[in-house]
All heavy atoms as TSV, in Angstrom:
chain	resi	resn	atom	element	x	y	z
A	1	MET	N	N	-1.809	-12.172	27.540
A	1	MET	CA	C	-2.464	-13.471	27.287
A	1	MET	C	C	-3.614	-13.331	26.235
A	1	MET	O	O	-3.817	-14.245	25.433
A	1	MET	CB	C	-3.015	-13.971	28.609
A	1	MET	CG	C	-3.457	-15.326	28.512
A	1	MET	SD	S	-2.070	-16.455	28.396
A	1	MET	CE	C	-2.747	-18.016	28.704
A	2	GLU	N	N	-4.321	-12.146	26.267
A	2	GLU	CA	C	-5.315	-12.022	25.277
A	2	GLU	C	C	-4.848	-12.026	23.811
A	2	GLU	O	O	-5.465	-12.536	22.888
A	2	GLU	CB	C	-6.110	-10.690	25.463
A	2	GLU	CG	C	-7.070	-10.724	26.569
A	2	GLU	CD	C	-7.815	-9.462	26.718
A	2	GLU	OE1	O	-8.040	-8.789	25.640
A	2	GLU	OE2	O	-8.200	-9.031	27.826
A	3	ALA	N	N	-3.665	-11.424	23.519
A	3	ALA	CA	C	-3.155	-11.362	22.239
A	3	ALA	C	C	-2.814	-12.794	21.717
A	3	ALA	O	O	-3.036	-13.137	20.567
A	3	ALA	CB	C	-1.864	-10.492	22.234
A	4	VAL	N	N	-2.250	-13.597	22.625
A	4	VAL	CA	C	-1.981	-14.993	22.254
A	4	VAL	C	C	-3.193	-15.757	21.866
A	4	VAL	O	O	-3.237	-16.475	20.796
A	4	VAL	CB	C	-1.177	-15.751	23.379
A	4	VAL	CG1	C	-1.031	-17.149	22.992
A	4	VAL	CG2	C	0.170	-15.057	23.595
A	5	THR	N	N	-4.264	-15.573	22.599
A	5	THR	CA	C	-5.544	-16.223	22.336
A	5	THR	C	C	-6.103	-15.723	21.028
A	5	THR	O	O	-6.601	-16.513	20.199
A	5	THR	CB	C	-6.549	-15.980	23.505
A	5	THR	OG1	O	-5.963	-16.411	24.708
A	5	THR	CG2	C	-7.815	-16.666	23.279
A	6	SER	N	N	-6.046	-14.440	20.791
A	6	SER	CA	C	-6.614	-13.853	19.554
A	6	SER	C	C	-5.791	-14.389	18.356
A	6	SER	O	O	-6.407	-14.715	17.327
A	6	SER	CB	C	-6.527	-12.355	19.584
A	6	SER	OG	O	-7.372	-11.778	20.562
A	7	LYS	N	N	-4.546	-14.431	18.455
A	7	LYS	CA	C	-3.686	-14.913	17.399
A	7	LYS	C	C	-4.000	-16.376	16.998
A	7	LYS	O	O	-4.085	-16.717	15.890
A	7	LYS	CB	C	-2.172	-14.794	17.717
A	7	LYS	CG	C	-1.677	-13.371	17.696
A	7	LYS	CD	C	-0.141	-13.419	18.014
A	7	LYS	CE	C	0.344	-11.976	18.010
A	7	LYS	NZ	N	1.816	-11.924	18.343
A	8	THR	N	N	-4.203	-17.201	18.094
A	8	THR	CA	C	-4.459	-18.560	17.922
A	8	THR	C	C	-5.818	-18.718	17.201
A	8	THR	O	O	-5.994	-19.603	16.297
A	8	THR	CB	C	-4.482	-19.314	19.236
A	8	THR	OG1	O	-3.241	-19.104	19.871
A	8	THR	CG2	C	-4.766	-20.795	19.099
A	9	GLU	N	N	-6.840	-17.978	17.659
A	9	GLU	CA	C	-8.156	-18.009	17.039
A	9	GLU	C	C	-8.078	-17.658	15.585
A	9	GLU	O	O	-8.683	-18.205	14.752
A	9	GLU	CB	C	-9.149	-17.135	17.824
A	9	GLU	CG	C	-9.516	-17.712	19.142
A	9	GLU	CD	C	-10.366	-16.780	19.982
A	9	GLU	OE1	O	-10.715	-15.671	19.456
A	9	GLU	OE2	O	-10.782	-17.142	21.120
A	10	LEU	N	N	-7.334	-16.556	15.292
A	10	LEU	CA	C	-7.189	-16.083	13.888
A	10	LEU	C	C	-6.470	-17.161	13.047
A	10	LEU	O	O	-6.860	-17.417	11.912
A	10	LEU	CB	C	-6.423	-14.775	13.907
A	10	LEU	CG	C	-7.245	-13.559	14.245
A	10	LEU	CD1	C	-6.313	-12.278	14.350
A	10	LEU	CD2	C	-8.281	-13.274	13.217
A	11	ILE	N	N	-5.389	-17.752	13.568
A	11	ILE	CA	C	-4.657	-18.781	12.847
A	11	ILE	C	C	-5.647	-19.942	12.495
A	11	ILE	O	O	-5.625	-20.418	11.385
A	11	ILE	CB	C	-3.435	-19.219	13.626
A	11	ILE	CG1	C	-2.459	-18.127	13.663
A	11	ILE	CG2	C	-2.850	-20.474	13.046
A	11	ILE	CD1	C	-1.300	-18.347	14.636
A	12	ASN	N	N	-6.355	-20.379	13.474
A	12	ASN	CA	C	-7.360	-21.463	13.204
A	12	ASN	C	C	-8.432	-21.092	12.160
A	12	ASN	O	O	-8.739	-21.902	11.320
A	12	ASN	CB	C	-8.009	-21.899	14.560
A	12	ASN	CG	C	-7.025	-22.512	15.516
A	12	ASN	OD1	O	-6.014	-23.139	15.097
A	12	ASN	ND2	N	-7.333	-22.518	16.759
A	13	TRP	N	N	-8.849	-19.906	12.259
A	13	TRP	CA	C	-9.891	-19.381	11.380
A	13	TRP	C	C	-9.358	-19.336	9.929
A	13	TRP	O	O	-9.976	-19.804	8.956
A	13	TRP	CB	C	-10.439	-18.015	11.846
A	13	TRP	CG	C	-11.419	-17.464	10.842
A	13	TRP	CD1	C	-12.732	-17.818	10.634
A	13	TRP	CD2	C	-11.219	-16.291	9.993
A	13	TRP	NE1	N	-13.276	-17.018	9.645
A	13	TRP	CE2	C	-12.401	-16.032	9.317
A	13	TRP	CE3	C	-10.128	-15.383	9.863
A	13	TRP	CZ2	C	-12.509	-15.032	8.373
A	13	TRP	CZ3	C	-10.261	-14.365	8.994
A	13	TRP	CH2	C	-11.434	-14.147	8.308
A	14	ILE	N	N	-8.154	-18.747	9.855
A	14	ILE	CA	C	-7.510	-18.602	8.480
A	14	ILE	C	C	-7.214	-19.967	7.832
A	14	ILE	O	O	-7.411	-20.157	6.685
A	14	ILE	CB	C	-6.270	-17.691	8.603
A	14	ILE	CG1	C	-6.648	-16.274	8.878
A	14	ILE	CG2	C	-5.502	-17.777	7.298
A	14	ILE	CD1	C	-5.530	-15.385	9.269
A	15	SER	N	N	-6.830	-20.850	8.678
A	15	SER	CA	C	-6.442	-22.192	8.170
A	15	SER	C	C	-7.655	-22.912	7.577
A	15	SER	O	O	-7.482	-23.709	6.646
A	15	SER	CB	C	-5.774	-23.138	9.208
A	15	SER	OG	O	-6.676	-23.368	10.243
A	16	LYS	N	N	-8.835	-22.612	8.060
A	16	LYS	CA	C	-10.054	-23.266	7.547
A	16	LYS	C	C	-10.745	-22.392	6.436
A	16	LYS	O	O	-11.685	-22.857	5.811
A	16	LYS	CB	C	-11.011	-23.474	8.733
A	16	LYS	CG	C	-10.491	-24.425	9.732
A	16	LYS	CD	C	-11.467	-24.456	10.917
A	16	LYS	CE	C	-10.819	-25.324	12.038
A	16	LYS	NZ	N	-11.633	-25.254	13.271
A	17	LEU	N	N	-10.246	-21.146	6.233
A	17	LEU	CA	C	-10.885	-20.256	5.363
A	17	LEU	C	C	-10.717	-20.652	3.822
A	17	LEU	O	O	-9.656	-21.091	3.467
A	17	LEU	CB	C	-10.266	-18.848	5.521
A	17	LEU	CG	C	-10.946	-17.714	4.871
A	17	LEU	CD1	C	-12.384	-17.574	5.416
A	17	LEU	CD2	C	-10.162	-16.440	5.227
A	18	GLU	N	N	-11.813	-20.639	3.090
A	18	GLU	CA	C	-11.716	-20.927	1.708
A	18	GLU	C	C	-12.206	-19.844	0.766
A	18	GLU	O	O	-12.205	-20.006	-0.452
A	18	GLU	CB	C	-12.484	-22.259	1.434
A	18	GLU	CG	C	-11.904	-23.394	2.231
A	18	GLU	CD	C	-12.178	-24.807	1.607
A	18	GLU	OE1	O	-12.566	-24.825	0.492
A	18	GLU	OE2	O	-11.950	-25.775	2.366
A	19	ASP	N	N	-12.657	-18.772	1.365
A	19	ASP	CA	C	-13.185	-17.625	0.551
A	19	ASP	C	C	-12.023	-16.815	-0.052
A	19	ASP	O	O	-11.215	-16.227	0.679
A	19	ASP	CB	C	-14.043	-16.716	1.474
A	19	ASP	CG	C	-14.740	-15.610	0.689
A	19	ASP	OD1	O	-14.293	-15.322	-0.458
A	19	ASP	OD2	O	-15.716	-15.086	1.223
A	20	LYS	N	N	-11.899	-16.882	-1.366
A	20	LYS	CA	C	-10.689	-16.267	-2.033
A	20	LYS	C	C	-10.683	-14.752	-1.836
A	20	LYS	O	O	-9.594	-14.164	-1.715
A	20	LYS	CB	C	-10.724	-16.590	-3.489
A	20	LYS	CG	C	-10.402	-17.961	-3.826
A	20	LYS	CD	C	-10.312	-18.303	-5.305
A	20	LYS	CE	C	-10.032	-19.772	-5.548
A	20	LYS	NZ	N	-9.922	-20.049	-6.977
A	21	GLU	N	N	-11.834	-14.124	-1.782
A	21	GLU	CA	C	-11.915	-12.663	-1.612
A	21	GLU	C	C	-11.368	-12.272	-0.237
A	21	GLU	O	O	-10.601	-11.342	-0.100
A	21	GLU	CB	C	-13.294	-12.114	-1.763
A	21	GLU	CG	C	-13.828	-12.160	-3.207
A	21	GLU	CD	C	-15.175	-11.608	-3.403
A	21	GLU	OE1	O	-15.555	-10.689	-2.530
A	21	GLU	OE2	O	-15.850	-12.037	-4.322
A	22	VAL	N	N	-11.731	-13.040	0.785
A	22	VAL	CA	C	-11.274	-12.729	2.129
A	22	VAL	C	C	-9.763	-13.015	2.244
A	22	VAL	O	O	-9.015	-12.236	2.852
A	22	VAL	CB	C	-12.010	-13.558	3.214
A	22	VAL	CG1	C	-11.496	-13.327	4.609
A	22	VAL	CG2	C	-13.522	-13.236	3.222
A	23	LEU	N	N	-9.265	-14.014	1.635
A	23	LEU	CA	C	-7.886	-14.338	1.615
A	23	LEU	C	C	-7.077	-13.245	0.882
A	23	LEU	O	O	-6.026	-12.840	1.386
A	23	LEU	CB	C	-7.616	-15.675	0.929
A	23	LEU	CG	C	-7.990	-16.946	1.751
A	23	LEU	CD1	C	-7.955	-18.190	0.887
A	23	LEU	CD2	C	-7.180	-17.097	3.023
A	24	LEU	N	N	-7.577	-12.729	-0.177
A	24	LEU	CA	C	-6.951	-11.609	-0.927
A	24	LEU	C	C	-6.811	-10.332	-0.035
A	24	LEU	O	O	-5.843	-9.663	-0.002
A	24	LEU	CB	C	-7.624	-11.359	-2.241
A	24	LEU	CG	C	-7.408	-12.304	-3.335
A	24	LEU	CD1	C	-8.231	-12.006	-4.539
A	24	LEU	CD2	C	-5.861	-12.354	-3.754
A	25	GLU	N	N	-7.904	-10.098	0.733
A	25	GLU	CA	C	-7.972	-8.979	1.601
A	25	GLU	C	C	-6.955	-9.089	2.731
A	25	GLU	O	O	-6.262	-8.202	3.129
A	25	GLU	CB	C	-9.393	-8.770	2.198
A	25	GLU	CG	C	-9.577	-7.488	2.977
A	25	GLU	CD	C	-9.281	-6.226	2.092
A	25	GLU	OE1	O	-9.646	-6.233	0.969
A	25	GLU	OE2	O	-8.893	-5.297	2.711
A	26	LEU	N	N	-6.867	-10.326	3.272
A	26	LEU	CA	C	-5.892	-10.550	4.324
A	26	LEU	C	C	-4.485	-10.383	3.797
A	26	LEU	O	O	-3.538	-9.889	4.504
A	26	LEU	CB	C	-6.048	-11.981	4.907
A	26	LEU	CG	C	-7.314	-12.178	5.707
A	26	LEU	CD1	C	-7.530	-13.621	6.102
A	26	LEU	CD2	C	-7.233	-11.372	7.059
A	27	GLU	N	N	-4.226	-10.839	2.551
A	27	GLU	CA	C	-2.980	-10.693	1.895
A	27	GLU	C	C	-2.623	-9.207	1.731
A	27	GLU	O	O	-1.475	-8.793	1.997
A	27	GLU	CB	C	-2.992	-11.385	0.575
A	27	GLU	CG	C	-1.590	-11.549	-0.047
A	27	GLU	CD	C	-1.660	-12.393	-1.318
A	27	GLU	OE1	O	-2.250	-13.485	-1.321
A	27	GLU	OE2	O	-1.143	-11.944	-2.422
A	28	ASN	N	N	-3.601	-8.385	1.349
A	28	ASN	CA	C	-3.394	-6.915	1.289
A	28	ASN	C	C	-3.065	-6.349	2.568
A	28	ASN	O	O	-2.171	-5.460	2.641
A	28	ASN	CB	C	-4.634	-6.292	0.677
A	28	ASN	CG	C	-4.812	-6.528	-0.770
A	28	ASN	OD1	O	-3.820	-6.897	-1.472
A	28	ASN	ND2	N	-6.007	-6.515	-1.263
A	29	ILE	N	N	-3.720	-6.772	3.636
A	29	ILE	CA	C	-3.403	-6.253	4.992
A	29	ILE	C	C	-1.970	-6.584	5.376
A	29	ILE	O	O	-1.233	-5.775	5.902
A	29	ILE	CB	C	-4.403	-6.854	6.011
A	29	ILE	CG1	C	-5.795	-6.234	5.767
A	29	ILE	CG2	C	-3.962	-6.517	7.416
A	29	ILE	CD1	C	-6.931	-6.884	6.533
A	30	LYS	N	N	-1.571	-7.822	5.019
A	30	LYS	CA	C	-0.206	-8.204	5.412
A	30	LYS	C	C	0.790	-7.438	4.615
A	30	LYS	O	O	1.793	-7.031	5.161
A	30	LYS	CB	C	-0.049	-9.752	5.032
A	30	LYS	CG	C	1.349	-10.260	5.223
A	30	LYS	CD	C	1.487	-11.648	4.700
A	30	LYS	CE	C	2.931	-12.102	4.796
A	30	LYS	NZ	N	3.180	-13.346	4.097
A	31	ARG	N	N	0.534	-7.193	3.355
A	31	ARG	CA	C	1.433	-6.360	2.566
A	31	ARG	C	C	1.626	-4.952	3.085
A	31	ARG	O	O	2.678	-4.429	3.147
A	31	ARG	CB	C	0.970	-6.411	1.137
A	31	ARG	CG	C	1.978	-5.919	0.090
A	31	ARG	CD	C	1.498	-6.014	-1.338
A	31	ARG	NE	N	1.022	-7.362	-1.672
A	31	ARG	CZ	C	-0.232	-7.544	-2.170
A	31	ARG	NH1	N	-1.028	-6.556	-2.374
A	31	ARG	NH2	N	-0.649	-8.761	-2.352
A	32	LYS	N	N	0.477	-4.371	3.563
A	32	LYS	CA	C	0.515	-3.094	4.185
A	32	LYS	C	C	1.295	-3.030	5.488
A	32	LYS	O	O	2.018	-2.081	5.802
A	32	LYS	CB	C	-0.895	-2.505	4.408
A	32	LYS	CG	C	-1.561	-2.134	3.084
A	32	LYS	CD	C	-2.966	-1.701	3.396
A	32	LYS	CE	C	-3.794	-1.467	2.164
A	32	LYS	NZ	N	-5.173	-1.120	2.434
A	33	ALA	N	N	1.202	-4.155	6.242
A	33	ALA	CA	C	1.878	-4.186	7.487
A	33	ALA	C	C	3.393	-4.386	7.330
A	33	ALA	O	O	4.122	-4.070	8.224
A	33	ALA	CB	C	1.295	-5.358	8.304
A	34	THR	N	N	3.801	-4.869	6.177
A	34	THR	CA	C	5.292	-5.031	5.966
A	34	THR	C	C	5.863	-3.945	5.110
A	34	THR	O	O	6.927	-4.141	4.403
A	34	THR	CB	C	5.496	-6.435	5.339
A	34	THR	OG1	O	4.803	-6.560	4.119
A	34	THR	CG2	C	5.107	-7.574	6.288
A	35	PHE	N	N	5.173	-2.822	4.968
A	35	PHE	CA	C	5.571	-1.737	4.174
A	35	PHE	C	C	6.929	-1.180	4.659
A	35	PHE	O	O	7.084	-0.899	5.850
A	35	PHE	CB	C	4.524	-0.622	4.240
A	35	PHE	CG	C	4.862	0.586	3.310
A	35	PHE	CD1	C	4.656	0.563	2.032
A	35	PHE	CD2	C	5.421	1.778	3.917
A	35	PHE	CE1	C	4.909	1.659	1.190
A	35	PHE	CE2	C	5.710	2.797	3.131
A	35	PHE	CZ	C	5.479	2.835	1.761
A	36	ASP	N	N	7.919	-1.078	3.765
A	36	ASP	CA	C	9.261	-0.589	4.107
A	36	ASP	C	C	9.387	0.824	3.487
A	36	ASP	O	O	9.655	0.939	2.239
A	36	ASP	CB	C	10.318	-1.488	3.551
A	36	ASP	CG	C	11.686	-1.145	3.920
A	36	ASP	OD1	O	11.894	-0.154	4.663
A	36	ASP	OD2	O	12.656	-1.870	3.555
A	37	PHE	N	N	9.264	1.815	4.297
A	37	PHE	CA	C	9.267	3.220	3.837
A	37	PHE	C	C	10.581	3.533	3.139
A	37	PHE	O	O	10.596	4.175	2.042
A	37	PHE	CB	C	9.033	4.213	5.010
A	37	PHE	CG	C	9.094	5.589	4.551
A	37	PHE	CD1	C	8.002	6.185	3.923
A	37	PHE	CD2	C	10.209	6.351	4.722
A	37	PHE	CE1	C	8.036	7.545	3.538
A	37	PHE	CE2	C	10.314	7.664	4.306
A	37	PHE	CZ	C	9.209	8.224	3.688
A	38	ASP	N	N	11.667	3.156	3.772
A	38	ASP	CA	C	12.998	3.429	3.146
A	38	ASP	C	C	13.169	2.867	1.759
A	38	ASP	O	O	13.652	3.527	0.861
A	38	ASP	CB	C	14.144	2.951	4.092
A	38	ASP	CG	C	14.148	3.752	5.386
A	38	ASP	OD1	O	13.819	4.916	5.353
A	38	ASP	OD2	O	14.598	3.134	6.400
A	39	GLU	N	N	12.692	1.659	1.583
A	39	GLU	CA	C	12.763	1.014	0.271
A	39	GLU	C	C	11.935	1.714	-0.771
A	39	GLU	O	O	12.271	1.932	-1.848
A	39	GLU	CB	C	12.432	-0.498	0.354
A	39	GLU	CG	C	12.826	-1.324	-0.775
A	39	GLU	CD	C	14.317	-1.346	-1.181
A	39	GLU	OE1	O	15.104	-1.303	-0.229
A	39	GLU	OE2	O	14.600	-1.358	-2.371
A	40	GLU	N	N	10.690	2.017	-0.358
A	40	GLU	CA	C	9.765	2.691	-1.263
A	40	GLU	C	C	10.255	4.169	-1.560
A	40	GLU	O	O	10.095	4.603	-2.638
A	40	GLU	CB	C	8.300	2.813	-0.683
A	40	GLU	CG	C	7.684	1.411	-0.466
A	40	GLU	CD	C	7.524	0.663	-1.856
A	40	GLU	OE1	O	7.148	1.379	-2.809
A	40	GLU	OE2	O	7.757	-0.473	-1.901
A	41	PHE	N	N	10.878	4.795	-0.593
A	41	PHE	CA	C	11.452	6.085	-0.811
A	41	PHE	C	C	12.498	6.147	-1.896
A	41	PHE	O	O	12.570	7.028	-2.751
A	41	PHE	CB	C	12.024	6.646	0.487
A	41	PHE	CG	C	12.438	8.079	0.438
A	41	PHE	CD1	C	11.429	9.068	0.516
A	41	PHE	CD2	C	13.772	8.504	0.326
A	41	PHE	CE1	C	11.837	10.446	0.401
A	41	PHE	CE2	C	14.155	9.781	0.252
A	41	PHE	CZ	C	13.182	10.754	0.320
A	42	LYS	N	N	13.310	5.014	-2.002
A	42	LYS	CA	C	14.335	4.912	-2.970
A	42	LYS	C	C	13.712	4.844	-4.393
A	42	LYS	O	O	14.356	5.240	-5.332
A	42	LYS	CB	C	15.168	3.647	-2.745
A	42	LYS	CG	C	16.017	3.739	-1.503
A	42	LYS	CD	C	16.794	2.439	-1.278
A	42	LYS	CE	C	17.512	2.420	0.041
A	42	LYS	NZ	N	18.116	1.104	0.296
A	43	LYS	N	N	12.498	4.287	-4.494
A	43	LYS	CA	C	11.859	4.187	-5.728
A	43	LYS	C	C	11.132	5.475	-6.195
A	43	LYS	O	O	10.760	5.514	-7.378
A	43	LYS	CB	C	10.776	3.030	-5.721
A	43	LYS	CG	C	11.292	1.712	-5.381
A	43	LYS	CD	C	10.209	0.711	-5.242
A	43	LYS	CE	C	10.666	-0.616	-4.788
A	43	LYS	NZ	N	9.538	-1.567	-4.619
A	44	GLY	N	N	11.059	6.440	-5.420
A	44	GLY	CA	C	10.420	7.694	-5.677
A	44	GLY	C	C	11.188	8.609	-6.669
A	44	GLY	O	O	12.258	8.243	-7.017
A	45	ILE	N	N	10.576	9.700	-6.983
A	45	ILE	CA	C	11.227	10.656	-7.885
A	45	ILE	C	C	11.800	11.806	-7.049
A	45	ILE	O	O	11.395	12.044	-5.893
A	45	ILE	CB	C	10.228	11.202	-8.899
A	45	ILE	CG1	C	9.068	11.995	-8.278
A	45	ILE	CG2	C	9.664	10.094	-9.808
A	45	ILE	CD1	C	8.166	12.728	-9.207
A	46	SER	N	N	12.753	12.476	-7.634
A	46	SER	CA	C	13.457	13.525	-6.911
A	46	SER	C	C	12.545	14.830	-6.998
A	46	SER	O	O	11.621	14.888	-7.770
A	46	SER	CB	C	14.780	13.854	-7.622
A	46	SER	OG	O	14.557	14.349	-8.936
A	47	GLY	N	N	12.914	15.825	-6.212
A	47	GLY	CA	C	12.237	17.032	-6.203
A	47	GLY	C	C	12.365	17.706	-7.553
A	47	GLY	O	O	11.338	18.323	-8.018
A	48	GLU	N	N	13.450	17.681	-8.197
A	48	GLU	CA	C	13.665	18.237	-9.539
A	48	GLU	C	C	12.815	17.567	-10.552
A	48	GLU	O	O	12.195	18.227	-11.447
A	48	GLU	CB	C	15.128	18.127	-9.957
A	48	GLU	CG	C	16.060	19.155	-9.182
A	48	GLU	CD	C	15.635	20.541	-9.338
A	48	GLU	OE1	O	15.298	20.971	-10.525
A	48	GLU	OE2	O	15.603	21.272	-8.333
A	49	GLU	N	N	12.630	16.192	-10.458
A	49	GLU	CA	C	11.750	15.515	-11.405
A	49	GLU	C	C	10.345	15.909	-11.138
A	49	GLU	O	O	9.559	16.073	-12.102
A	49	GLU	CB	C	11.979	13.993	-11.256
A	49	GLU	CG	C	11.058	13.133	-12.179
A	49	GLU	CD	C	11.379	13.249	-13.645
A	49	GLU	OE1	O	12.396	13.858	-14.000
A	49	GLU	OE2	O	10.455	12.814	-14.432
A	50	LEU	N	N	9.921	16.050	-9.916
A	50	LEU	CA	C	8.593	16.454	-9.584
A	50	LEU	C	C	8.302	17.844	-10.192
A	50	LEU	O	O	7.247	18.088	-10.784
A	50	LEU	CB	C	8.318	16.494	-8.127
A	50	LEU	CG	C	7.001	17.096	-7.644
A	50	LEU	CD1	C	5.868	16.240	-8.114
A	50	LEU	CD2	C	7.091	17.193	-6.116
A	51	LYS	N	N	9.257	18.733	-9.975
A	51	LYS	CA	C	9.124	20.084	-10.520
A	51	LYS	C	C	9.021	20.116	-12.064
A	51	LYS	O	O	8.165	20.798	-12.586
A	51	LYS	CB	C	10.351	20.887	-10.138
A	51	LYS	CG	C	10.272	22.367	-10.431
A	51	LYS	CD	C	11.508	23.022	-9.928
A	51	LYS	CE	C	11.584	24.519	-10.375
A	51	LYS	NZ	N	12.799	25.195	-9.870
A	52	ARG	N	N	9.760	19.326	-12.754
A	52	ARG	CA	C	9.755	19.215	-14.222
A	52	ARG	C	C	8.388	18.674	-14.686
A	52	ARG	O	O	7.758	19.265	-15.540
A	52	ARG	CB	C	10.876	18.336	-14.693
A	52	ARG	CG	C	10.956	18.227	-16.230
A	52	ARG	CD	C	11.937	17.174	-16.719
A	52	ARG	NE	N	11.596	15.825	-16.382
A	52	ARG	CZ	C	10.626	15.145	-17.035
A	52	ARG	NH1	N	9.912	15.706	-17.977
A	52	ARG	NH2	N	10.362	13.861	-16.651
A	53	ARG	N	N	7.915	17.595	-14.031
A	53	ARG	CA	C	6.628	16.963	-14.433
A	53	ARG	C	C	5.458	17.990	-14.187
A	53	ARG	O	O	4.591	18.035	-14.960
A	53	ARG	CB	C	6.404	15.686	-13.632
A	53	ARG	CG	C	7.271	14.558	-14.108
A	53	ARG	CD	C	6.880	13.325	-13.299
A	53	ARG	NE	N	7.849	12.224	-13.570
A	53	ARG	CZ	C	7.689	11.022	-13.120
A	53	ARG	NH1	N	6.625	10.770	-12.318
A	53	ARG	NH2	N	8.631	10.133	-13.349
A	54	LEU	N	N	5.538	18.589	-13.046
A	54	LEU	CA	C	4.415	19.560	-12.702
A	54	LEU	C	C	4.418	20.716	-13.710
A	54	LEU	O	O	3.390	21.167	-14.185
A	54	LEU	CB	C	4.662	20.077	-11.237
A	54	LEU	CG	C	3.529	20.984	-10.742
A	54	LEU	CD1	C	2.191	20.313	-10.854
A	54	LEU	CD2	C	3.819	21.423	-9.304
A	55	SER	N	N	5.569	21.185	-14.012
A	55	SER	CA	C	5.671	22.323	-14.945
A	55	SER	C	C	5.114	21.893	-16.315
A	55	SER	O	O	4.341	22.666	-16.985
A	55	SER	CB	C	7.101	22.772	-15.114
A	55	SER	OG	O	7.270	23.727	-16.126
A	56	GLU	N	N	5.451	20.673	-16.810
A	56	GLU	CA	C	4.940	20.213	-18.072
A	56	GLU	C	C	3.439	20.065	-18.017
A	56	GLU	O	O	2.744	20.360	-18.947
A	56	GLU	CB	C	5.605	18.880	-18.371
A	56	GLU	CG	C	6.967	18.950	-18.833
A	56	GLU	CD	C	7.654	17.535	-19.041
A	56	GLU	OE1	O	6.925	16.554	-19.006
A	56	GLU	OE2	O	8.793	17.446	-19.300
A	57	ARG	N	N	2.901	19.552	-16.919
A	57	ARG	CA	C	1.518	19.382	-16.761
A	57	ARG	C	C	0.720	20.731	-16.785
A	57	ARG	O	O	-0.238	20.857	-17.462
A	57	ARG	CB	C	1.191	18.607	-15.448
A	57	ARG	CG	C	-0.304	18.455	-15.074
A	57	ARG	CD	C	-0.994	17.490	-16.051
A	57	ARG	NE	N	-2.355	17.412	-15.583
A	57	ARG	CZ	C	-3.368	17.444	-16.433
A	57	ARG	NH1	N	-3.222	17.551	-17.652
A	57	ARG	NH2	N	-4.593	17.308	-15.959
A	58	LEU	N	N	1.303	21.707	-16.081
A	58	LEU	CA	C	0.682	22.994	-15.999
A	58	LEU	C	C	0.668	23.645	-17.431
A	58	LEU	O	O	-0.358	24.328	-17.780
A	58	LEU	CB	C	1.327	23.916	-15.008
A	58	LEU	CG	C	1.104	23.519	-13.587
A	58	LEU	CD1	C	1.984	24.408	-12.613
A	58	LEU	CD2	C	-0.374	23.683	-13.176
A	59	LYS	N	N	1.747	23.479	-18.178
A	59	LYS	CA	C	1.816	24.054	-19.493
A	59	LYS	C	C	0.811	23.397	-20.488
A	59	LYS	O	O	0.358	24.015	-21.434
A	59	LYS	CB	C	3.212	23.948	-20.015
A	59	LYS	CG	C	4.183	24.893	-19.334
A	59	LYS	CD	C	5.650	24.645	-19.895
A	59	LYS	CE	C	6.591	25.473	-19.082
A	59	LYS	NZ	N	8.026	25.190	-19.390
A	60	SER	N	N	0.463	22.177	-20.184
A	60	SER	CA	C	-0.459	21.489	-21.091
A	60	SER	C	C	-1.930	21.760	-20.863
A	60	SER	O	O	-2.757	21.387	-21.667
A	60	SER	CB	C	-0.221	19.912	-21.033
A	60	SER	OG	O	-0.739	19.475	-19.771
A	61	LEU	N	N	-2.224	22.441	-19.739
A	61	LEU	CA	C	-3.611	22.761	-19.469
A	61	LEU	C	C	-4.108	23.889	-20.329
A	61	LEU	O	O	-3.336	24.758	-20.701
A	61	LEU	CB	C	-3.729	23.079	-18.011
A	61	LEU	CG	C	-3.481	22.019	-16.970
A	61	LEU	CD1	C	-3.470	22.573	-15.590
A	61	LEU	CD2	C	-4.451	20.852	-17.138
A	62	PRO	N	N	-5.416	23.805	-20.646
A	62	PRO	CA	C	-5.998	24.857	-21.515
A	62	PRO	C	C	-6.365	26.181	-20.751
A	62	PRO	O	O	-7.485	26.337	-20.318
A	62	PRO	CB	C	-7.244	24.165	-22.102
A	62	PRO	CG	C	-7.635	23.226	-21.050
A	62	PRO	CD	C	-6.399	22.822	-20.394
A	63	TRP	N	N	-5.397	26.930	-20.487
A	63	TRP	CA	C	-5.590	28.185	-19.707
A	63	TRP	C	C	-6.286	29.268	-20.587
A	63	TRP	O	O	-6.007	29.411	-21.724
A	63	TRP	CB	C	-4.271	28.765	-19.254
A	63	TRP	CG	C	-3.522	27.874	-18.293
A	63	TRP	CD1	C	-2.515	27.005	-18.646
A	63	TRP	CD2	C	-3.769	27.721	-16.954
A	63	TRP	NE1	N	-2.105	26.312	-17.524
A	63	TRP	CE2	C	-2.814	26.706	-16.447
A	63	TRP	CE3	C	-4.676	28.197	-15.980
A	63	TRP	CZ2	C	-2.763	26.355	-15.158
A	63	TRP	CZ3	C	-4.554	27.784	-14.692
A	63	TRP	CH2	C	-3.629	26.866	-14.253
A	64	LYS	N	N	-7.201	30.003	-19.924
A	64	LYS	CA	C	-7.818	31.098	-20.600
A	64	LYS	C	C	-7.036	32.330	-20.394
A	64	LYS	O	O	-6.489	32.586	-19.353
A	64	LYS	CB	C	-9.247	31.373	-20.069
A	64	LYS	CG	C	-10.195	30.315	-20.388
A	64	LYS	CD	C	-11.662	30.630	-19.920
A	64	LYS	CE	C	-12.640	29.571	-20.227
A	64	LYS	NZ	N	-13.939	29.897	-19.703
A	65	LYS	N	N	-6.820	33.083	-21.446
A	65	LYS	CA	C	-5.986	34.350	-21.357
A	65	LYS	C	C	-6.790	35.550	-21.567
A	65	LYS	O	O	-7.801	35.610	-22.185
A	65	LYS	CB	C	-4.837	34.267	-22.360
A	65	LYS	CG	C	-3.876	33.153	-22.042
A	65	LYS	CD	C	-2.788	33.242	-23.050
A	65	LYS	CE	C	-1.784	32.167	-22.729
A	65	LYS	NZ	N	-0.583	32.108	-23.549
């Protein structure tokens, strides 16, 4: 019962809210709550690509010999 009351109070508060910064923050929270790991994983790079990029990065550093 507490969850329903809290949700109702939040809905009422949000519906009256006019502060754009707070609304953007709430939107960010919503986006994080709907994060789809499997979908994001598909967008990632492979292990081989990571190895290639890391190797290039290490070779570009000014190492002292």
